[in-house]
C-alpha positions in Angstrom: 12.7 -13.9 19.3 12.3 -16.5 16.6 15.6 -18.5 17.3 14.6 -18.6 20.9 11.4 -20.4 20.2 13.2 -23.6 19.1 14.7 -23.8 22.7 11.5 -22.8 24.4 8.5 -24.7 23.1 5.2 -23.3 23.6 3.0 -24.3 26.7 1.6 -27.7 26.3 -1.6 -27.0 28.1 -2.8 -24.8 25.2 -4.7 -26.7 22.5 -3.2 -27.2 19.2 -3.8 -25.2 16.2 -6.1 -27.8 14.6 -8.4 -27.9 17.7 -8.5 -24.1 17.9 -9.1 -23.6 14.2 -12.0 -26.1 14.3 -13.5 -24.1 17.3 -13.1 -20.9 15.5 -14.6 -22.1 12.3 -17.6 -23.6 14.2 -18.0 -20.3 16.0 -18.4 -18.3 12.7 -20.7 -20.9 11.4 -18.3 -22.0 8.7 -17.1 -25.3 7.3 -13.6 -26.8 7.3 -11.7 -25.9 4.3 -8.5 -27.9 3.4 -6.6 -24.9 2.2 -7.4 -23.0 5.5 -6.2 -25.9 7.6 -3.0 -26.3 5.6 -2.3 -22.6 5.9 -2.9 -22.5 9.7 -0.4 -25.4 10.1 2.2 -23.7 8.1 1.8 -20.5 9.9 2.1 -22.3 13.3 5.3 -24.2 12.0 6.7 -20.7 10.9 6.2 -19.1 14.2 7.6 -22.0 16.1 10.6 -22.5 13.7 11.5 -19.0 13.1 11.5 -19.5 9.3 9.8 -16.8 7.3 6.8 -17.9 5.2 5.1 -16.6 2.1 1.7 -18.2 1.7 -0.7 -17.6 -1.2 -4.3 -18.1 -0.4 -7.0 -17.6 -3.0 -10.2 -16.0 -2.4 -12.6 -18.0 -0.2 -9.9 -19.8 1.6 -10.4 -18.1 4.9 -6.9 -16.9 5.2 -7.7 -14.4 8.0 -8.7 -17.1 10.5 -5.8 -19.3 9.2 -3.3 -16.9 10.4 -5.1 -15.3 13.2 -5.7 -18.7 15.1 -1.9 -19.6 15.4 -1.1 -15.9 16.1 -3.5 -15.9 19.1 -2.4 -19.3 20.3 1.3 -18.1 20.2 0.5 -14.8 22.0 -1.4 -16.5 24.8 1.0 -19.4 25.2 4.1 -17.3 25.3 2.6 -14.0 26.7 3.8 -12.4 23.6 2.6 -10.0 21.1 1.9 -10.5 17.3 1.5 -7.6 14.9 -0.9 -8.0 12.0 -0.4 -5.5 9.0 -2.8 -4.7 6.2 -2.8 -2.4 3.2 -6.4 -1.3 3.3 -8.8 0.1 5.8 -11.5 -2.3 4.8 -9.4 -5.3 5.9 -8.4 -3.5 9.1 -12.0 -3.0 9.8 -12.9 -6.5 8.9 -10.3 -7.9 11.4 -11.1 -5.5 14.2 -14.9 -5.4 13.9 -15.6 -8.9 12.7 -12.9 -11.6 12.7 -11.3 -11.0 16.0 -14.2 -10.4 18.2 -15.6 -13.7 16.8 -12.3 -15.4 17.4 -11.9 -14.2 20.9 -15.4 -15.3 21.8 -14.8 -18.9 20.2 -11.3 -19.4 21.8 -11.7 -18.0 25.3 -13.0 -21.3 26.8 -10.1 -23.3 25.2 -7.4 -20.7 26.0 -8.4 -20.1 29.6 -8.6 -16.3 29.1 -10.0 -14.0 26.6 -7.5 -13.0 23.9 -6.9 -9.1 23.8 -6.7 -7.2 20.5 -6.3 -3.7 19.4 -5.8 -1.4 16.3 -2.9 1.1 16.0 -2.4 3.6 13.3 0.0 6.5 12.8 -0.5 9.5 15.0 -1.7 11.6 12.2 -4.8 9.3 12.0 -6.0 10.5 15.5 -7.5 13.8 16.4 -5.1 16.0 18.4 -6.9 17.8 21.3 -4.2 20.4 21.7 -4.0 21.0 18.0 -7.6 21.8 17.8 -7.1 24.6 20.3 -4.7 26.3 17.9 -6.7 28.5 15.5 -4.1 28.6 12.7 -4.1 27.2 9.2 -1.6 24.4 8.6 -1.2 23.8 5.0 2.0 24.4 3.0 0.0 25.1 -0.1 -2.6 27.3 1.4 -1.4 30.1 -0.9 -2.8 28.2 -3.9 -6.5 27.9 -2.5 -9.3 30.0 -3.8 -11.9 31.4 -1.5 -14.4 28.6 -2.3 -12.0 25.9 -1.4 -10.9 27.5 1.8 -14.7 27.9 2.7 -15.2 24.3 1.9 -12.3 23.4 4.2 -13.7 25.7 6.9 -17.0 23.8 6.9 -15.1 20.4 7.0 -13.1 21.6 10.0 -16.2 22.7 11.9 -17.7 19.4 11.3 -14.7 17.7 12.8 -15.1 19.8 15.9 -18.7 18.8 16.2 -17.6 15.1 15.9 -14.9 15.5 18.4 -17.5 16.3 21.0 -18.9 12.6 20.8 -16.0 10.5 19.5 -14.5 8.1 21.9 -11.5 7.0 19.8 -10.6 10.2 17.8 -9.8 7.9 14.7 -10.3 9.7 11.5 -11.7 6.6 9.8 -14.8 6.8 12.2 -15.7 10.2 10.7 -18.3 9.4 8.0 -18.4 10.9 5.5 -14.8 11.7 5.6 -13.0 15.0 5.1 -10.2 16.2 2.9 -6.5 15.8 3.8 -6.4 19.7 4.0 -9.0 19.8 6.5 -7.7 17.0 8.7 -4.3 18.5 8.8 -5.8 21.4 10.9 -6.7 19.0 13.7 -3.9 16.4 13.7 -0.1 16.2 14.2 2.7 13.9 13.4 4.9 12.1 15.8 7.5 14.7 15.4 5.2 17.7 16.0 3.7 16.0 19.1 4.5 17.7 22.4 4.6 14.4 24.2 2.1 13.1 26.8 4.2 14.7 29.7 4.3 18.2 28.2 0.9 18.3 26.6 -2.0 19.7 28.6 -4.2 17.1 27.0 -1.7 14.3 27.5 -3.9 12.2 29.8 -6.8 12.5 27.3 -4.9 12.0 24.1 -6.5 9.6 21.7 -3.2 8.5 20.1 -1.8 7.7 23.5 -4.8 5.8 24.5 -4.4 3.7 21.4 -0.8 3.1 22.0 -1.5 2.1 25.6 -4.2 -0.3 24.4 -1.8 -1.8 21.8 0.7 -2.3 24.4 -1.5 -4.7 26.4 -2.8 -6.6 23.4 -2.0 -10.1 22.2 -2.7 -9.1 18.6 -2.2 -5.6 17.3 -3.7 -4.7 14.0 -1.7 -2.0 12.1 -1.0 -0.9 8.5 2.0 -1.3 6.0 2.7 2.4 6.4 3.1 2.2 10.2 5.0 -1.1 9.9 7.5 0.9 7.5 7.8 3.8 9.8 8.5 1.4 12.7 11.3 -0.1 10.4 12.7 3.2 9.2 12.7 5.3 12.4 15.1 4.8 15.2 12.4 5.1 17.8 9.9 2.4 18.4 6.4 2.9 17.1 4.7 -0.5 17.4 4.6 -2.5 20.7 7.5 -5.0 21.2 6.4 -8.1 19.0 8.2 -11.2 18.0 5.9 -12.2 15.0 4.7 -10.0 12.2 2.0 -11.1 9.9 1.6 -9.1 6.7 -1.7 -9.5 4.8 -2.2 -8.0 1.4 1.6 -8.5 1.1 1.6 -7.8 -2.5 1.3 -4.1 -1.7 4.1 -4.3 0.9 7.0 -2.9 -1.5 4.8 0.0 -2.8 3.7 1.0 0.7 7.2 0.9 2.2 8.5 2.9 -0.9 5.9 5.5 -0.3 6.7 5.9 3.3 10.5 6.4 2.3 9.7 8.9 -0.4 10.3 12.6 0.2 9.4 15.7 -1.7 10.5 19.3 -1.9 8.3 22.1 -3.3 8.7 25.9 -3.3 5.5 26.3 -1.4 6.7 23.8 1.3 9.8 25.8 1.8 7.9 29.1 2.0 5.6 27.6 4.5 8.4 26.4 6.7 9.9 30.0 6.7 6.5 31.4 7.5 6.0 29.1 10.5 9.4 29.7 12.0 9.6 33.3 11.2 7.2 34.0 14.1 9.6 32.4 16.5 13.1 33.4 15.4 14.9 36.3 14.0 13.5 37.8 10.8 16.6 37.7 8.8 17.2 33.9 9.3 13.6 33.2 8.1 13.9 35.6 5.3 17.0 33.6 4.0 14.9 30.6 3.8 12.0 32.4 2.3 14.2 33.8 -0.5 15.6 30.3 -1.2 12.0 29.0 -1.6 11.1 31.8 -4.0 14.4 31.1 -6.0 13.3 27.4 -6.3 10.0 28.2 -8.1 11.2 29.5 -11.4 13.8 26.8 -11.5 11.4 24.1 -11.2 9.0 25.8 -13.6 11.8 25.7 -16.3 13.0 22.1 -15.4 11.6 19.2 -17.6 9.4 16.8 -15.7 10.6 13.2 -15.1 13.7 11.4 -13.9 16.8 13.4 -13.2 20.1 11.6 -13.6 22.1 14.8 -13.5 21.6 17.8 -11.2 21.5 21.1 -13.0 24.0 23.6 -11.5 21.3 26.4 -10.7 19.2 23.7 -9.0 22.1 22.4 -7.0 22.8 26.0 -5.9 19.3 26.6 -4.7 19.1 23.1 -2.8 22.4 24.0 -1.1 20.8 27.4 0.1 17.7 25.7 1.2 19.6 23.1 3.2 22.0 25.7 4.8 19.1 28.3 5.5 16.9 25.6 7.1 19.7 24.4 9.2 20.3 27.9 10.5 16.5 28.3 11.3 16.5 24.9 13.0 19.5 25.9 15.2 17.9 29.2 16.3 14.5 27.6 16.8 15.8 24.8 19.1 17.5 27.6 21.2 14.0 29.4 21.4 12.2 26.1 22.4 14.5 25.7 25.4 12.9 28.8 26.9 9.3 27.7 26.1 9.1 24.5 28.2 6.3 25.7 30.3 4.4 27.4 27.5 2.4 24.7 25.8 1.0 26.8 23.0 4.3 28.3 22.1 6.0 24.9 22.4 3.3 23.4 20.1 3.9 26.0 17.5 7.6 25.5 17.8 7.6 21.8 17.5 5.3 22.1 14.4 7.8 24.6 12.9 10.8 22.6 13.6 9.2 19.6 12.0 8.6 21.4 8.8 12.1 22.8 8.9 13.6 19.3 9.5 11.6 17.8 6.7 13.0 20.6 4.2 16.5 20.3 5.5 16.6 16.5 5.3 15.0 16.3 1.9 17.3 19.0 0.4 20.3 17.2 1.9 19.2 13.8 0.6 18.7 15.3 -3.0 22.2 16.8 -2.9 23.8 13.5 -1.6 22.1 11.4 -4.3 24.0 13.3 -7.1 27.4 13.0 -5.2 27.8 9.4 -6.3 28.0 8.0 -9.8 24.9 6.8 -11.3 25.6 3.0 -10.8 26.2 3.4 -7.1 23.1 5.5 -6.2 20.5 4.0 -3.9 17.9 6.8 -4.5 16.0 8.0 -7.5 15.1 11.7 -8.1 12.6 13.2 -10.5 10.6 16.3 -11.0 6.7 15.7 -10.6 4.6 18.3 -12.3 0.8 17.9 -12.1 -1.0 17.0 -15.4 -3.5 19.8 -15.1 -3.0 23.4 -14.3 -5.9 23.5 -11.8 -4.5 20.8 -9.6 -3.7 21.8 -6.1 -0.6 19.5 -6.0 2.5 21.6 -6.4 5.3 20.9 -8.7 8.0 19.1 -6.5 11.1 17.4 -6.6 10.7 13.8 -5.4 13.3 11.2 -4.1 12.6 7.7 -3.5 14.6 4.6 -2.7 15.7 2.5 -5.6 14.7 -0.6 -3.6 13.6 -1.5 -0.2 14.8 -5.0 0.0 17.7 -4.2 2.0 15.6 -2.2 4.5 13.2 -5.1 4.9 15.8 -7.7 5.1 17.5 -5.9 8.1 14.7 -4.1 9.9 11.9 -6.7 9.4 13.1 -10.2 8.6 16.3 -9.9 10.4 14.5 -9.1 13.7 11.3 -11.1 13.9 9.5 -14.2 12.3 7.4 -12.9 9.4 4.4 -14.4 7.6 3.3 -12.7 4.2 0.2 -13.6 2.6 -2.2 -12.5 -0.1 -4.4 -14.2 -2.8 -1.7 -13.0 -5.3 2.1 -13.7 -4.2 3.1 -16.3 -6.9 3.8 -14.7 -10.2 4.8 -16.9 -13.2 4.5 -19.9 -10.9 7.1 -18.7 -8.5 7.2 -16.6 -5.2 10.6 -15.3 -6.2 9.6 -12.2 -8.2 8.1 -10.7 -5.0 10.4 -12.3 -2.7 13.3 -10.7 -4.4 11.7 -7.3 -3.9 11.2 -8.0 -0.3 14.9 -8.8 0.1 14.6 -12.5 0.7 17.2 -14.8 -0.9 16.4 -17.0 -3.9 15.2 -20.5 -3.6 15.5 -21.7 -7.1 14.7 -20.7 -10.7 11.4 -19.2 -12.0 10.0 -19.4 -15.6 11.2 -17.0 -18.2 13.8 -15.3 -16.0 11.2 -13.7 -13.9 13.0 -14.5 -10.6 16.0 -12.3 -11.6 16.8 -9.6 -9.2 14.2 -7.0 -8.9 16.7 -4.6 -7.5 20.5 -4.3 -7.6 22.4 -6.6 -5.1 23.3 -5.0 -2.0 26.6 -5.6 -0.1 28.7 -8.8 -0.4 26.6 -11.2 1.7 26.9 -14.8 0.5 23.6 -16.3 -0.9 23.2 -20.0 -0.1 21.2 -22.3 -2.5 19.0 -23.6 0.2 17.4 -20.2 0.5 19.2 -19.2 3.7 21.2 -15.9 3.8 23.1 -14.6 6.7 21.6 -11.5 8.4 23.6 -9.6 10.9 21.9 -9.3 14.2 23.0 -8.3 17.6 26.8 -8.5 16.5 26.2 -11.9 15.0 24.6 -13.5 12.0 21.4 -15.3 11.8 20.4 -17.4 8.8 17.5 -15.8 6.8 15.3 -18.8 5.9 11.9 -18.7 4.2 9.6 -21.0 2.2 6.6 -20.5 -0.1 3.3 -22.2 -0.1 0.2 -22.0 -2.3 -2.8 -23.5 -0.5 -4.9 -23.0 -3.6 -8.4 -21.8 -3.9 -11.8 -23.3 -3.2 -13.0 -22.3 -6.6 -13.0 -24.5 -9.6 -11.6 -21.9 -11.9 -11.7 -24.1 -15.0 -15.5 -24.8 -14.6 -16.6 -21.4 -13.2 -14.7 -19.0 -15.6 -13.3 -18.5 -19.0 -10.2 -16.5 -19.9 -10.7 -14.9 -23.3 -7.6 -13.5 -24.9 -8.6 -11.3 -28.0 -5.6 -12.6 -30.1 -7.3 -11.3 -33.4 -7.3 -7.7 -32.2 -4.5 -5.2 -33.2 -1.9 -4.3 -30.6 -2.8 -1.4 -28.5 -1.4 1.9 -29.5 -0.6 5.2 -27.9 -3.4 7.1 -29.4 -6.2 5.7 -27.3 -8.4 2.7 -27.7 -8.6 1.4 -31.4 -12.1 1.2 -32.9 -11.8 -2.6 -32.9 -11.4 -2.7 -29.2 -14.6 -0.5 -28.7 -16.5 -2.7 -31.1 -15.3 -6.0 -29.2 -16.1 -4.4 -25.8 -19.6 -3.4 -26.9 -20.5 -6.9 -28.2 -19.0 -8.6 -25.1 -21.0 -6.3 -22.7 -24.3 -6.8 -24.7 -23.8 -10.6 -24.6 -23.3 -10.4 -20.9 -26.4 -8.2 -20.4 -24.3 -5.5 -18.8 -22.9 -6.8 -15.5 -19.4 -5.6 -16.5 -16.5 -4.3 -14.7 -14.1 -2.6 -17.2 -10.5 -2.3 -15.8 -8.4 0.1 -17.8 -4.7 0.9 -17.7 -5.3 4.7 -17.6 -8.2 7.1 -16.5 -7.9 8.4 -20.2 -8.7 5.0 -21.7 -11.6 4.5 -19.1 -13.1 7.8 -19.9 -12.8 7.4 -23.7 -14.4 4.0 -23.6 -17.3 5.3 -21.4 -17.9 8.2 -23.7 -17.9 6.0 -26.8 -20.0 3.2 -25.4 -22.7 5.2 -23.7 -24.2 6.0 -27.1 -24.0 2.2 -28.2 -25.0 0.3 -25.1 -28.5 -0.6 -24.0 -27.3 -0.9 -20.3 -26.4 1.7 -17.7 -22.6 2.6 -17.7 -20.9 4.2 -14.8 -17.2 5.6 -15.0 -14.9 6.3 -12.0 -15.0 9.9 -11.5 -18.7 10.3 -11.9 -19.1 10.0 -8.2 -17.1 8.6 -5.1 -15.7 5.3 -5.9 -17.6 3.6 -3.0 -21.0 5.0 -4.2 -20.3 3.8 -7.8 -19.4 0.3 -6.5 -22.7 0.4 -4.5 -24.7 1.3 -7.6 -23.0 -1.4 -9.6 -23.6 -4.0 -7.1 -27.3 -3.2 -6.5 -28.5 -2.8 -10.2 -27.4 -5.9 -12.1 -27.4 -4.7 -15.7 -25.1 -1.8 -14.8 -21.4 -1.6 -16.1 -18.6 0.1 -14.3 -15.4 1.4 -15.8 -12.4 2.6 -14.0 -8.7 2.3 -13.4 -6.2 1.3 -10.6 -8.4 1.3 -7.4 -10.9 -0.9 -9.1 -8.2 -3.5 -10.0 -7.8 -4.4 -6.4 -10.7 -2.8 -4.5 -13.9 -4.3 -5.8 -15.6 -7.2 -4.1 -18.8 -8.0 -5.9 -20.1 -11.5 -5.5 -23.3 -12.6 -7.3 -25.0 -11.9 -10.6 -24.1 -8.3 -10.8 -20.5 -9.2 -12.1 -20.5 -11.7 -15.0 -17.8 -10.0 -17.2 -14.4 -8.5 -16.4 -12.7 -6.7 -19.2 -9.0 -5.7 -19.2 -8.1 -3.2 -22.0 -4.3 -3.9 -22.1 -1.5 -5.4 -20.2 -0.8 -2.8 -17.3 2.9 -2.4 -17.7 4.2 0.7 -15.9 4.6 3.9 -18.1 7.9 3.8 -19.9 8.6 7.2 -18.6 7.7 6.2 -15.0 10.7 7.6 -13.0 11.0 4.9 -10.4 10.1 1.9 -12.6 12.5 3.0 -15.3 15.4 3.5 -12.9 14.8 0.1 -11.3 14.8 -1.7 -14.7 18.0 0.2 -15.5 19.6 -0.8 -12.2 18.6 -4.6 -12.7 20.1 -4.5 -16.2 23.3 -3.0 -14.9 23.8 -5.9 -12.6 23.3 -8.4 -15.4 19.6 -9.1 -15.0 16.5 -8.7 -17.2 15.1 -5.4 -16.0 12.0 -5.7 -18.0 11.0 -9.0 -16.6 12.0 -8.3 -13.1 10.3 -4.9 -12.9 7.8 -4.2 -15.7 6.5 -7.7 -16.2 6.3 -8.5 -12.6 4.3 -5.3 -12.0 1.9 -6.2 -14.9 1.6 -9.9 -13.8 0.5 -8.7 -10.3 -2.1 -6.3 -11.5 -3.5 -8.7 -14.0 -3.8 -11.3 -11.3 -5.5 -8.8 -9.0 -7.9 -7.8 -11.9 -8.8 -11.2 -12.9 -9.3 -12.1 -9.2 -12.3 -9.7 -9.3 -14.6 -12.3 -11.1 -15.0 -15.1 -8.7 -15.9 -13.8 -5.2 -18.2 -16.6 -4.1 -18.8 -20.5 -4.8 -21.8 -19.7 -7.1 -20.0 -17.0 -9.3 -19.6 -17.7 -13.1 -18.2 -15.5 -15.8 -15.6 -14.4 -18.1 -12.3 -12.4 -17.9 -11.6 -10.8 -21.2 -8.2 -9.3 -22.0 -8.3 -7.4 -25.3 -4.5 -7.1 -25.6 -3.2 -9.8 -28.0 0.3 -9.5 -26.7 -0.9 -11.8 -23.8 -1.0 -14.6 -26.4 1.6 -13.5 -28.9 4.6 -12.0 -27.0 7.4 -14.1 -25.3 6.6 -12.7 -21.9 2.9 -13.8 -22.3 3.7 -17.2 -20.9 5.0 -15.6 -17.6 1.9 -13.2 -17.4 -0.5 -16.0 -18.2 0.8 -18.4 -15.5 0.3 -15.7 -13.1 -3.5 -15.7 -13.7 -6.0 -18.0 -12.0 -6.3 -21.3 -13.9 -9.5 -20.4 -16.0 -10.5 -22.4 -19.1 -8.8 -20.3 -21.9 -9.9 -19.5 -25.3 -9.1 -17.1 -28.2 -12.4 -17.4 -29.9 -14.6 -14.4 -29.6 -17.8 -16.2 -30.7 -17.4 -19.0 -28.0 -17.1 -16.4 -25.3 -20.2 -14.3 -26.4 -22.2 -17.5 -26.6 -21.2 -18.4 -23.2 -22.1 -15.0 -21.8 -25.6 -15.1 -23.4 -26.2 -18.4 -21.8 -25.3 -17.0 -18.4 -27.5 -13.9 -19.1 -30.5 -16.0 -19.9 -30.0 -18.1 -16.9 -30.4 -15.0 -14.8 
């Protein structure tokens, strides 16, 4: 563990990080970058000292090698394992298919052996050979499907079966093109549903078990934030034993952990659980649960969507019935399963049914427990989620999510292993503390405009020290929780390569769509840039409104998210330079288009969370209740992160040039604008529209 490293220095016959990094960079044909060297040294120090590290490394820094080199060195020198967690499939693939193989080849002569790496995902990401033999639909919402959708699902399942005959890994991400979640559920199981390698007739061939075995032998295991969260949340161990965790794309950590810790309850899910277990237990027990699910449907239909601070009496009664009925079914089913130890098919069906029952029971109980305490003492937020469109296949459901995940991360992640968090965007308003606070790390100092005020209500009575060390209970004692922040900068000269244009003269955005002045300004900017525009909008409604309005005005092709798959749209945008692409959230963080195809990034408005967003509004209220500034700690931090990510789409290579245009004048006029602007890359800033359009025309004429 981290504290033991101080007493047990790593083997001296392993070259230092500087030598290894130089070899790795030479191996990939790169050049030494000061920021990369600085980051690698900081990561090595964190691993050796046990002090957690948050490091911001701009695009082009080469941060993957900067953390992989010290990680590999530590693993080989100490015969240990390092877990690397990412938020996106794209980065996982980059690490496993490109960065780590090259690194292993470059470092093997210096380390004396070849470093071993593996990728590990949640069990549901792997094909289950036993599940494939069970010809039974497994979808709690199957009653909502029409014949056409069921037929389409059937075709996808058939394609999975064909792919299963050739795949060596059973990894869903290798199935290209992909299939719907509905189809994949027919051939995969969760950890709870799994029979276990000893009981399953396909245990020796299991893809998930093979991946786990391979990960258990690796020096570096690449995983994702969701599995990292499951490893922290569950009592059983999911990831191999590791003493260091490196979290890339760490700006998404809180949202991913929150998502894993969120549960939902719908009438269709209750009825599905009753149907599954009804084949294995007495009818009257299953009928009680089915009736409870049927009673839930009209109550949810009559309940207003949004956050619920008070539990309606009728809803509380139904939740109580669901909890008790599901418990009765679980008890009977467990008795039944004891007699099915040697019947793999019956045991598999029973485990699947038991999993569905446990989820229903636990969620109903969690919902009831939330309302048993007064509002100020609650740790969870409850809301009713109703689809915006009637034809949505997503059911109306009750959702319950944690108010904050800082306590969980502090205890289960930072309290157990040395952790390095990195991203191109971690410092908001000039400070790491807005995000560090959400991670559960203690404060180091004071940030501008109050942005470092607690992003979640304080938990417990643990003392917070001014030096950034906070005691964490561990193995019966206390371990100081120390961390530091480091910004290694960016190789880009932002002030010379890009312009930040804030349209201060435009009216403030309203609730009735984009004002005509915005559409006019957007048209003129795009024409000046010769197309080549990525439009980032705060909602899909705004993106579609802009696309419809501008298609009749522009002389350049315009694509809008939803016209085709996002990956196909990005491909078209990249390959045809005059093209424009409009979209929403996934484009703010998921577009990497270096070169002349992207010269202008337009952001329609500051991306604050919706005022009626249940989780965000509850978190703001909780911060305010504890004396903090809820707006700055939650809404402004959220907006700053997205703005920084969106603006980061512009410069992706050393030769890129262009403009980031933000049409929302509040960025220049509002008090919180200072905090938001200081979260953006240091572009040259102007409020003059004519200056910006002239610069774009010069770039366009230069080709």
